N, C-alpha and C positions, 0 to 999 in steps of 0.2 A: 498297410492297414494295422499290423500289430503295433507299430510304433505309435500310431494315433491312439490306439486303445490304451497304451501305457502312458499317454500324455507326453510322449517325446516328439513334439511337433517338428522341431528343426530337423531331426533325423528323417522324419517322414518326408519332408520337402526334398531333402538330398536324394533319398532313394527314388522318389518319383522323377526327379530330374534325370537320374541315371537311366531309368526305364525309358523316358521320353527321348533320350538321345538315340537309343536303339530303335524304338518304335515311335515314330513321330506322332502317329494318329491314335495312340492308345487313350480312348476317352476316359476310361476309368482312372488311369494314372493322373490325368489332368485334374479330375475332380478331387481325388485324394490330396493332391498338392494344394488345391484351392482350400480344402478343409484345414490343412496345416497352416496356410496363410491366414485364414479367418481366425484361427485360434491364437496366432501370434500377433494379432492386432492389425494385420494388413488387409482391412476389409475391402478396399477398392480393388486391389490386385485380385483378391479372391473372387470378387463379383465379376470382374472382366473375364477371368479364366472360365468361370462357370457359364457365363453367357455364350462364350465361344463354343463350348460343348453343347449347350442347350439349343443353339441355333442349328446344329446338325440333326436335331430331333432324334436322339439315340433311342434304340429299342432294346438294348441289352440290359438285363436285370441289374447287373452290378452298377452301371453308370446311373441308372434311374434311382436305385436305392441310395447311392452315395450323394447324388444331387439333392435328394429329399432331405437327407441328414443336414447337408450344408444349408439349404434354404431355411430349414427349421432353426438352425443356429443363428441365421441372419435375421430371424423373425420376419421372414417373407413367405408365409404359407401360400400366398396367392400365386407365386411362381410355380409351386408344385402342380397346381391345377393345369397350367399351360403345358407343363412337361408331359403329363399323362394324357391331356387332350390330343397332343401330337402323336403319342405312342399308340393310342387307341385307333386313330385314323389309319396308322400303318399296319397295325395287327388287330383287325376289327373283331376277331373271334376269341381274344384272350380274356378268359374269366378273371385272371389275376390282375391284369392292367385295368380292366373295367372296375374291379372292386377297389383298387388303389385310387382310381379317379373319383369314385363315390366318396371315399374317406377324405380325399383332398378337398372336395367340395364341403364336406362336413366340417372340416377345420375352419373354413372361412364363412360357414353359415350360408352357403348358396342353396337354399332349400328347393327352389324350382329346378335347378340343374341336378340336384340330388334325386329328385323324383324321376327325372328323365333317365339319369344314369342307372337308377334302380330297375326301371322297366327294361332298359337295354340289356342289362345283366340277365334279367329273367328270360328275355327272348333267347339269349345264347344258351343259358343253363336254367331250365325251368325248376329252380329250387324255391320252396316257399319263402325262406328268409329274405331273398332278394325282392320278391313281390311286396313283402310287408315293409321292407326298407322304404319302398316307394310310397306306401300308404302313410307311414310315419312322417315322411317328408311333406306330405300334404297337410298333416296335422300341424307340423312346424310352421308351414306357410300360414295356417289359420291363426296360430298363436302370435306370429310376428306381424300379421297384417294390422295396419293402423285402424282399418275400417272394420269394426265388429260385424257390421251387416254382411260385408263381403265374406268373412270367414264362416258365417252361419248359412249363407245362401249358396256359396260356391265350393270352398275347399272341403268343409266337413261333409256335406252331402256326397261329394265325389268320393271321398275316402270311404264313406259308409257303403256306397254302391260297389266299390271295389271289393270290400270285405264280403258283402252279401253274395257277390258272384262266387267267391270261394266257398261260402257256406252252402250255396245251392248245389255246387258241384261236389260237395262233401270232401273238400280238399284241406280242411283245417286240421293241422297236425299238432301244433305245440300250444302250450299254455300261454306263451307270450302273445300268440295270435288272438286268443280269446280276450286277454287283458286289453289288447289294442282295440278290439271291437267294443268292449265295455267303455273304454276311454272315449271313443268317438260318440257313442250314444249319450254318455253322460254330458259331454260338452255340447251336444245338440239339445240337451234337456229332454231327451226321450227316455224318461226314467222308467216308464212302464216296460218299454222294449228291453232296456238294459236289465231289468229285473227278470224278464222272461229268459234272456240269454243265460243269466247266472243260475236260475233255477232249472233250466232245461238241460239237454244232453251235453251242450258245449260246456256248461258249468262244471261238469265232472272233471274237466281237465285242470281246474284250479286247485292244485294240491300242494304247491311248494311252500305256501305260508300257512301257518296254523289258522284255522277258522277263516280262511280267505273268502270262501263263499258266503259264510254267515255275515262277515263284516260288510261285504258288498251289498248283500240283501238288506241289511239293517240301514245302510246309507241310503238306499233307494226308498225303503219304507218311510224314512224320515222325510226325504224330499217330497214324497207323495202324500205326506201326512197320514199314512195308514197306521194309526196308533194301535189298533188291536193287534196287528201283525208285529209291530215293534215290541209290544208288551209280551206277547206269547213267545216270541223268539228269545227275548232277553231272559224270560222266566225259564225257558228250556235250557239255555246255556248256563244259567246260574245253578240249575239242578246238577249239571255236569261238573261245574267248577264254582264253588260258592266263594271263591276268593278273587274273582275277576271284577275289579272295581268299575270298569267302564260300563259293564252291563247292569250294575246296580243303578247307576245314574240314568241309563235309558229306561230301566224298569220304573223308577220313580217318576221320571218325566212323563212316560206314557200313561201311568196310572192316573196322574193328576189331569192330564189332557182328557182322558176318557171321562173322569168325574165331571170336568167342566163342560163336556159335551153331553152329559147325562146319557152316555152310551149304554145300551143293553144288548145282550147277545140275541141273534136271530133265534126264534123258537125251535124250529125243527132241525136246523143244520149244525155243522161245525161252527165253533166260535169264530175261527179265522183260518186263513191258509196255513198258519203255523201252529194251530191247536188251541188249547185253553187260554182264556184271557182273564186277567184280574182287573176289575173295574170299580173296586170300592176300597176305602181306607181299611175297613175290617180285614179284607182279604190280604192287603199289603202287610198289615201288622202281623197277621197269622203267618204269612209266608216268611217274614224275617225271623219271627220267633222259631219257626221250624228249622231255618238255616242254622240258628245258634244251637238248637238241640242236636242237630246232625253233627255240627262242628265238634261237640264234646265227645263224639264217638270216633272222630278222625285221629289218625296216627300222629299227625303233627299239628300244632296249634295254628289256626288260620285267623288273620286279623279282620278279613273282609266282613263277615257277618256282624261283628260287634260294632265296627265303624258304620255299617249300613244302618244300624239301629239309631246311632247318634244322628246320622244324616236325615233319617226319617223324622226324628224329633225336631230337627232344625226346620225341615220343610213344613211340618205341621204347625210349628210355632209361627212361621212366616205367614201361614194362611190363617192364623189366629184360632186354631182348633186343636190345642194339644191335650187339654185336660180330659176330654171324653175317652181318649184311648190310653189306657194305663200302660205306657211303655216303660215307666220307671223314671227315676230322677236322674237327670244328666250327670249331676255331681257324683252320685253313687255309681253310675255306669262307668264314668271315667276312672273312678277309684278302682273299680273291679278290673278295668282294662289295664291300669297301671300294675296291679298285682300280677296280672297274667303276662304282660309284655314289657314291664318297666326296665328289664335288663337288656333290652334291645335298643340300639341307637335310634331306631326309627320311631320309638315310642313318643319322643318329644314332637317330631314333625307330624305324627298322626293326630295327637291331641291338640296341637297348635290351631288346627282348623276349627276346633269345636269349643275353644275357651269362651267364645261369645255367649255360649249357653249358660255360663255361670254368672250369677249376680255378683257385682263387685264387692258387696258386703261379705260374701262367702270366701273371697280369695285366701285370706290368711288361714282360715279354718281348713280350707281344702289342702293347702300346702302342708300344714302340720299333720293333717290326717295321712298324707302320703309319707311324710318323714317317719311317722310312727311304725310303718311296716317294713322299713329298711333295716336289715341287721347290721348296726354299727356298734363298735365296742370301744370304750375309753379305758385307758390303763389306770388313770388316777382320777380323783374327784373332779377337779375343775379343768381337766384336759378335754380337747375336742375328741368326740367319738368318731373313729375312723372305720372304713370298710375293711373286711378281712379278705375279700376276694374281688375279682373283676366284676362279677355279677352285681354285688352290692355297690361297687363304685359306679357302674353304669346307671343303676337306679337313682343313686344320690345325684349324679350329674343331671339326670333328667329333671329332678325336682328343682335343682338350682336354675336350670334353663327356664323352667316354667315360672319360677319366682321372678326372673328378669322380665319375662314376657308379660306377666300380670302386673308389672309396674311396682312390685313390692320394694325393689332396691331403689327405684327412682324417688320414693317419698322419704327416704332416710336423710338424716343430716350428715354433715361432713364426718363427724367422729364415728358414727355408726358405719358409714360407707368404708372408712379406713379399716375398721375392725373386720368387716366382711372381706375386704381385700386381703388382709393378713390371713384370715381363715382359708380363703380360696387358694392362696399360694402355698399354705401349709399342706392342704389336701393335694395340690398339684404335685408337690415334691414327694409326698408320701406315695402317691399313685405311681411315681416313676419306678418303684420297686417291682410293680407287676409287669413292667415292660423291659426288664433287663435283657431278655432274650430277643427283643425286637431287632429286626434288621435296620440298617440306616435309612432304607427307603420306606419303612413303616412308621406310622404315627404312634406316639405314646398314648396310652389309654386315657391319661388325665390331661391331655393338652387343652381341652375346653375350659378347665378350671382357670388356666393361665389366661386364656383369651377373655373369659368373663371378668377376671380381676382387672384386666387392661381396660375393658369397656367401662367399668366403674370409675377407674382413674381418669378416663377421658371425660366422663361427666364432670368430675371435680375440676379438671383443667378448664373446661368450658365455663365453669362457674368462677374462674379466676384464680384457681390454685396453681401457681406456676410450677411448683416442684413436681406436681402429678405427672406432667408430660415426660419428665426425665425418668420417672419410675416406670411409666409405660414402656419406654424404650428398653430400660434395664431388664424388665421381666420378659419382654419379647425376645431380646437377644439371648437371655438365659434359656428360654423355651426352645429357641432355634438350635442352641448348642446340644440339646438333648434329642431334638426331633428335626434333623437337618432338612427333611423334605416336606415340612409342613407349609403348604402354600399360604394358609391363612396368616401365619406369623409373618411371612415375607410381605404379603400384600399390605398388612396393617403397618409394618415397619416402613414400607415405601410411602404410604399416605402420611405417616407422622413426620418422617424425615423431611418430606416435601413441604409440609405445613411449616416446619421450622426453618425452611430455606436451605437445607443441606442436600445437595443432589448427589454428591460423590458416592455415598454408600448405596444409593438407589440403583445405580447402573449394574453393580455386581449382584444385588438381590434380584433384580429383574432377570438378568441373564441366567441366574440359577433356577428361576421358575421354569426355564426352558420352554417358553411359549411356542406353541406349534401353530402353523397354518392360520386358521381363522382368528386365533387369539391375538394376532398382531392388530386385528381390527377391533376386537371386543375389549381387550384390556390395554392395548398400545397407548391409549390416551394417558395412562398413569405416568408414562415416560415422556411422551412428546409435549405434554402440557407444561412440564417444569424444566426440562433440560436447558432450553435456551433462556427462559425467563430468569433462571438463577445463574446465568453467566457461564454455564459449562458448554461452550460452543462446540468443542470437538465431540463431546458425548451427544450433543444435540444432532450434529451431522450424522453420527453413527445411528442414532435411534430412528431418524427419518429414513435412513437407508434401509434399515431392517424392514420398516413398514412398507416402503415403496417397492422393495424387492418382492415382497409378498403380493402386493396388488398387481404388479406387472406380470408376475409369473402366473397369477390366477387366470389371466386371459388364455395363456398357452395351455395350462393344465386342464382348464375346463373343456377345451376342445378334445383333449385326450380322453377325458371321462366320457364325453358324448360318443366318441368313436367306440370305446369299450362297450358302452350300453347298446349300440347298434349290433356289434359283433355277437353279444350274448343275449340279444333279444329283450333287454330290460327296458322296454319302451317307456314305461310310466316314469322312469327316472330322468328321461331326457329333458322334459319341460322343467323338472326340478333343478337340473344343472344350469339350465339357461337362466332361470329365475335367480339362482344363487349368484351367477356371474353378474347379472344386472344389479343385484342388490349390492354387490361389492363395488361395482363401477360407480354407483351413485352414493357410496358411503361418505358420510360427513367427515369421518376421520381421514379418508383418502384425500378429500379435497383440502382439508386443513394441512395435512403433511406436505402435499404438493406445494401449496402456497408458502408455508413457513420455510420449507426447504429452499425455495428459490430466493426468498428474502434473506435467508441466512447465508446462502452462497454469495449473494451480492455484498452483504455486510462484510464477509471475510475476504472477498477477492476483488470486487469492483474497484478500479483505480488503485489497487495495491499490487496484485500480481498480474492483472490484465486490465485493460480499460473497461469502463462501464459498458461501452458499446459491444466489445467482444464478449463480455460475460452475458449480456442480454441475448446476443446472437447465438451463443452456444446453447442457451436454454430455449431457443426459438420462441421467444416471448414477443408478443406485440400488443400494444395498448388497445387495439380494436377488438382483440379476441378474448372471449370469456369462456373457459371450458368447464365451468362448474355447473352441474345440472341443478340449479336452484330449486326448481319446482319439485324435483324428485328426490331431494337429499334424504338419505336414510340414516337414522341414528342407530348404529349397530353396537354402541357401547354397552357393555354389561355392567349396569350400575348396581347390581346386587351381588357382585362377585365376592364382596366381603361378608362373611357370616354376621348375622345380626339377630339379637333376641329382643329388640325393642318392641314395646307395645305399638299398636297401629298408629296412634296419634304422634309418635315420635319417629316413626319409620319413614323411609322415602316413599312419597306418594306419586300417583299418576301426574298430579299437578306439578310436582317438582321436575319430573321428566320433561313435561311439556315446556316448562319455563327454561330448563337448562338447554333444551334443543334450540329454543328461540334465541337465547343469549349466545350460544355457540355460533348460530347462523349469522347473527348481527356482527359478531366479532370477526367471523370469517369474511364477511362482506367488506368490512373496513380494511382488513389486511389485503384482500384480493385487489381492492381498488388502489391501495397504496402501491402495491407491486406494479399494477398496470400503469400508474402515473409515473413511476420511476422509469419503467421501460419506454415511456414516451419521450424521455429527455434526449437521447442521442439523435433521433431523426430530426429534431428541431434545428440542430446546429448545422445541418448540411446545406440545404438549398434555399437561399434567401434571395428573392428578387427585389430590386428597388421598388418603392411603392408605386411609381408611375407606370410600371410595366403591367401589361394585361395578363401576364401568364400566371399571376399568383394563384388563382383559383385552380388552374389545371395541374400545376406541377406537384400538387398534393400536399405541399407543406402547410398551406393555410388550413387544409382539412385536418392536418395533424394537430395544429393548435386547437382546432375546434374539438377534436377528440379529447384533448387534455382538459379543455374547459368543461366539456360535458361530464367527464369522469369526476372533475372537481365538484360539480353540482351533485352528482350521485354520492360522493364522499360526504358532502355536507349533510345530505338527507340521511345517510346511514348513521352519521354521528348523532344527529338529532334523535333518531329513533332509539339509538343506544342509550342516550342520556335519559330519555323518557322511561326506557325499560328499567334503568338503575334507580329511578325515583321510587320504584316499588319496594326497595330495600329488602330483597329476597334473602332469606337465610336458608341455605340447604342444610340437611342433617350432616353432622360431622363426617359420616362415612358415605354420604350421598355424592352427587357429582361435584367435582371441584369447580369453583367459579372461574370464569375466564379472566384474561388480563385486562379486560375492558375498563374496569373501575379505576385501576391504577393509571391507565393510559390517559383517562380524562383528568383525574385529580392532580397528577403531577405536572400537567401542562404540556406533555409531549404532543398531545392531539392538536392543540392550538398552534404549536410550533410547526408541526409537519404541514398542516393545512396552509398556514401563511407562506411556507416555503413554496408550495405549488402555485399560490397566487402570484408570488414574486416571478415565477417562470413566465406567467402570462404577461406581466408588465415588461420584463426584459425582451420578450418576443416583440412586443409593441414598439419598444425603443428600436429594436433591430429593423423593423419594417419602416419606421418613420424617419430614421436617421437622427443625427445629433442636433440638426439645425434648430428647428422650432419645437424642441421637445422638453423645454424647461420644466413643464408641469410633471411629465412622466418621470424625469430625472429626480425631481424633488420627492415624488411618491416612492421611487425606488430607494432613495436615501433614507426616508422615514421607515420603510420596511426593514432595511438593514439595521437601523437603530433598534427598532422594537424587537427584532429577532434576537439581537445580542442580549437585550434585557430578558427576553423569555428564556433563552438558553441558560442565562445566569440563574434565573429563578429555579429552573429545572435542576441545575447543579446544587442549589441550596437545599433542595428537597432530598438530595442524596447524602447530605452531611449527617454525621452522628455515628455512634458506635454500632457496628454490626452485631457484636456480641457484648453484652454488658453483664457484670456480676453484681447482683443486688441481694443483700442479706444472705450471702452464701449460696444464692441460686443463680443459675445462668438464665439470661433472657436473650433470645435472638430477635433481630429485626429484619426479617426477609424483605419487607417492603422497601427498605433502603437499597437492597441488592437489586430488586426488580427496577427501581427508579434508575439506578446506575446503568442497567442494561438498556432501558429506554433512552437514556441520555446518549449512549454510544450510537444507538440506531438513529436518533434524531440528528446528531452531529454528522453522521455519515450522509444522511439525505441532504443536509445543509451543504456538505462538500460537493456532492454530485450536482446540486443546483448551482453552486459557485463555479464549478468548472464549465457549466453551460454559460454563465455570465461571462466568464473569462473568454470563452470562444467567441462571444459576441463583441466584447470590448476590445480585444486585441487588434482585429482588423481596423476598427475605428481609429485606434491609437496610431497604428503604422501609417494610415492615410493622413492623419493630422501632421505626423512628422514629415511626410513627403511634402505636404503643403508648406510647412515651416521652411524646409530647405529651399523650395521654389521661391518663396517670397523673401527669403533671407531676413525674415523678421525675427527678432529674438523673443518677442512676446506674443505668440498666438495663444489666446486664452484657452486654458484647459477646461473642458466642460466639467461641471461639478460631479457628474456621475463617477468619474475616475477616482476622485478623492474619496467619495463615499465608499466605493468598492474597496479601495486600499485600506481605509480605516477599518472596514468590516472584517477583512481578511486578517488584519493584525490583531483585532480583538478576538476573533475566533482562535487564533494561534495562542494568545495569552490565556484565554479561558481553558483551552484544551490542556495547556501546560499545567495550569492550576489543578485541573481534575487529576492529571497524572500524578502530580505531587500529593494530592489528597489520597489517591489510591496507594501510593508508596507508604504514606502514613498509616493507612489502614493495615497494610501488610505488616508493618513493624508492630503495631498494637496486637494484631492477631498472633504473631509469633511470640510476643512477650507474655501473652495471657497464660498464666500458670494455672492450669486447671487443678493440679494436685492440691493446691492450697485451699480449694473450696471445702469449707467444712460443711458437710451435710448435717443440718440441724436434726433431721429425722434420724435419731440414733437407732430406730427400728431396723435400719439397713443392716443386713447380715454381712459378714466379711465377704462371702461369696458374691453378694449383690454389688458390693463396692467395686469389685473387679469389673463387672459388666458396666457399671455406671461410668467408670473411668474410660472404658473402651468407647462407649456411646458418645461421651462428650468430646473425646479425641476425634472421633469421626466427624462430628459437626464442625469442630474447630478447623480440621484439615480441609473439609469441604469448602468452608468460607474462604480459607486461604487460597485454595485452588481457583475459586470463582474470581476473586479479586485479581489474582495473577493473570488469568486469561483476559479479563476485561482490560487490565493495564496494558498487556501486550498489544491488544487490538488498537487501543487508543494511540499507542506510540506510532503504530503504522499509519494511523490516520493523521497524526501530527506531521509526519513526513510529507503526506500529500498536500497538507495546507501550505507547507513551506514552498511548494512548487507554484503556488497560485499568485505569483507577483507579476502583474502586467507591466 
């Protein structure tokens, strides 16, 4: 066992063998040996050995624990349940084995059996937790039941009765049990009863979370629309803590609900269960003013009351009744707020929500009013006034962010923008003085200046200023050198490098982000969208692996979380874990990565290191199966991960999100159908019956061609809807979602090529079943297909020609679309070769039959059917075309190597010496990345050329 713990698996196997020589039937030694075998890659032997022990139904703890570990490593949790089912039968009174059995069921989500196991445990050892495990399992049955009616009429009422029994017998002990009762009543929509539980004696047990009882009461009051109680309770909680924002929202919601209902308090009694109620605007205004007066006496400044006043103004304006209640002018209030909190980084995000209250004519005045109160000092007449301490720097940063948000920078012309960029960078570099003592992991105080300068330069780039993008990269790389753990710098660098078509620097940047867990789903798209499409195949494989490893381990990890939740009675977390797991399983990114990964593997290996058939078999792919949950796809991408200070009209909107999801889904459908069509090729070339035989329909092959034909129709439909979608010419914001590869796929002709290749498969199949005799028409059709395919592939190649990086007036310009076209070319030619090898497998037997006939008849001239010449010409032309592309790529490599970036004279003499160093680095990275892409594409094409040479019938 020690050897296994230290990872020395071979020694562990040897030691186990020694033991087994002495004691032939030592179960535990056998299992430990099996674990060693499993970890050294001998899965089959390990499984056989484990089953040998399991068949004996062991009951000793060591063997059971060891087998559990082994099955977990094999990802076969269902075998653990069988193991403990047998153990429990033999040792019926063991609390330990029963609880292991319960947990084993939990791992595989067998809720009904969990319920029974829980009750069996409670019978042996009447401990409350066991009883409530059983109750929770009923709730889980209700959650997982497809039929909502069943869950409301059977599972939940049964759970409720079980808890009520314990309540009546006064056996409720722990807080978790009350939580569970509340959860059942809430799901049954028995809000009144739930409220009584929380307000009653049982509610006293709810102590672990702050304000747990109050929050639950509030939730029930809202469900029951009991606005007087909502209002009184939130009022009371705000008196206790006037900084708790959620209660301001409930307070305002309830006041306006009561006003709309013209509610008045009952004459003789209490206003409500929770005490006094405010039901008019006057009371609300007075209440907020009192909170502000109170705040001035408090020991530390509180933001809540001041923001609540702005929130009230906003709501009154929305209702069209602001002027009657003199709450003050929002502009003045925001100014006062800035004076009080301007040196806090949260000041900007607080005010961002309320800038709509300012009339646009006041923007410039408002900003200069704020600037006047910041203590900045200039050393000479026309120099920029700089802050003397961090406080003043934060205040100034807040104003700069607000200027960007109010669109002041957007209205400037090019010259003004460049002046602002220079000023911001000067302030950034000056601010670095305050952060000299910062650790490597801390951000510099002035980092946002650098980011804002880059945002301004990005505006210029989008307006057609080519040098601006290189300046962006220069500033970001400089920023990163001073603040190596600033994620915003890294994310923005990733986006810009990808836009320029350079993937190489991105892989390193992404790995330094150290994305954890769920981030592989939320920001993984930054990596997987570009790696393959820019020709970095090895990096693409790796980035898909990262993501897939996370998605696959999520299954296993979630079961562990659920088990912990049972052990510690955190019942309300269990449905959350399940929802989390489902959300990840139906993640759009997961489906994309799965599909792209398989296509990539075929591209790199099929008919190179192993046959297409073997590759498809090892992925257990079949054209009939579609494992993507189209109806439930969840877009878990975090599209706001990049900081942004743009005004609303330029920012990413809900509409953009919706369109992006629609586009991603369409592209995924095209890719998934392509993959399934490719996976349908090998089965076709197996069993062909002559056309007069009756068996064709049964032996399954005709249904296989039907599958291919139906997939082709689906592909056509998907392509049509994709084209319709692209007609809208959607422009996402530059930092919004990246567009898919769909537009390039259509415009460069890959799409038409790939579709016609699959139509060719259908024709070849027809030739195969009809024979060569009277199939002149089919043969001609196939010949024409070959011709037009060569033309289309040549067109596609022409769209790849041109310089990848060109130098124009001392500026670099990259052409990533040429790189993407080259990658599509390689993919399309690979599909062409897979289809050709299917043609080859059909034509070879025909040819050998003809040769036999020729020998029999001893005739020198048996006419060769035209299809053979068509095919040979086609293969020869494919070979020539591929060789030309390889030569073209060699040419690109030479040009890229010869490109001397040092000679670029940057006309912008504003560049400091320091900056020139970073500019050189940046351009070097882009050049090296393009060089790398071209090399990888070239290597792959050479391998494909070798497979063409084998295709001579």
